[in-house]
Phi, psi and omega in degrees: 000130180281133179272138179256128184263152175293158179291125183238141176238128176241137179250129180281170179297337179272358178096356178287136180256134177245130179259133174240140182204216187304329182269358181284138178265162175304326179297319179294320177295317178301311182298326181286326186259334189306313182299317181290320181286331175296321178298320176298312182298319180295330179293333184261334187262155180284336184213165184296322181299314178295321179297321178294322176298316179295319178301313181296313180298321179297318179292325176299313178298315181302313182291327177290332182255006185302325179295339182276350177291121186265000178084001177268133183079179182287131175298319180297321176296319177298314180296319181302319179298322178299315182289322176297313179297322178295319178297318179296319178298319179297316180296321177297317181298324182268006179058030178282349182253044179293096185259056186263002180299134175276156181296333178296328179288341181270358181304133179090358180278336183273132180244150178288317182254134177283137177287130180296134181255126180285154180291133174227166181289155181303312182295322178293319178298315178299318179299318179295317178298317179297336182276354178293154173302151187305317183293316179292319179297320181296310179297318179302312179298315183295319184280308187279315186273312185271342176084019177289151173277166177296328177295315180295320179297315180300317179295316182294321187262355179068041178228182177272162176297324179297321178294319177300312179298320180297315179296322178295314180298318179297319178296316179298315179297319179295320177297318178299318178299313182295322179295317178297319179295327183273355182260000000 
């Protein structure tokens, strides 16, 4: 029996819209989404092999839950949440998100004035973000890249909002240090 998929619209970076629908195969959906979702997975994982595992697990989840997509909002945004959640589950399984720092340990991390960050290339910035510890990188990606609130991050990671803010501040400070060292 042929499975019928909901009508899906994907917009390319150039603004071209591609429609996937009842005649679309899982392979077509995979080809349309894989490059973008791999970029999401790479932002959360320490290495390409783990990112590929998360990508595969994410597509399994996506295809199993495809019937639940109601067509409201962006399909790519809906899919992105699946891949972010899959990456977070993977990090939890490997205990990479040991978020046990107390707020007292974070004392002195917050500064009144932001340190000016010099311009660096995109690829260099991505390399620096990838070199952050897993917990700091995860919070940084969720807040800065994905647009989650500290409340949502705390719920997803099972920590307090204060811990989320502390990890974000620590990631920002470490990035500033690395940028200064490289300039």
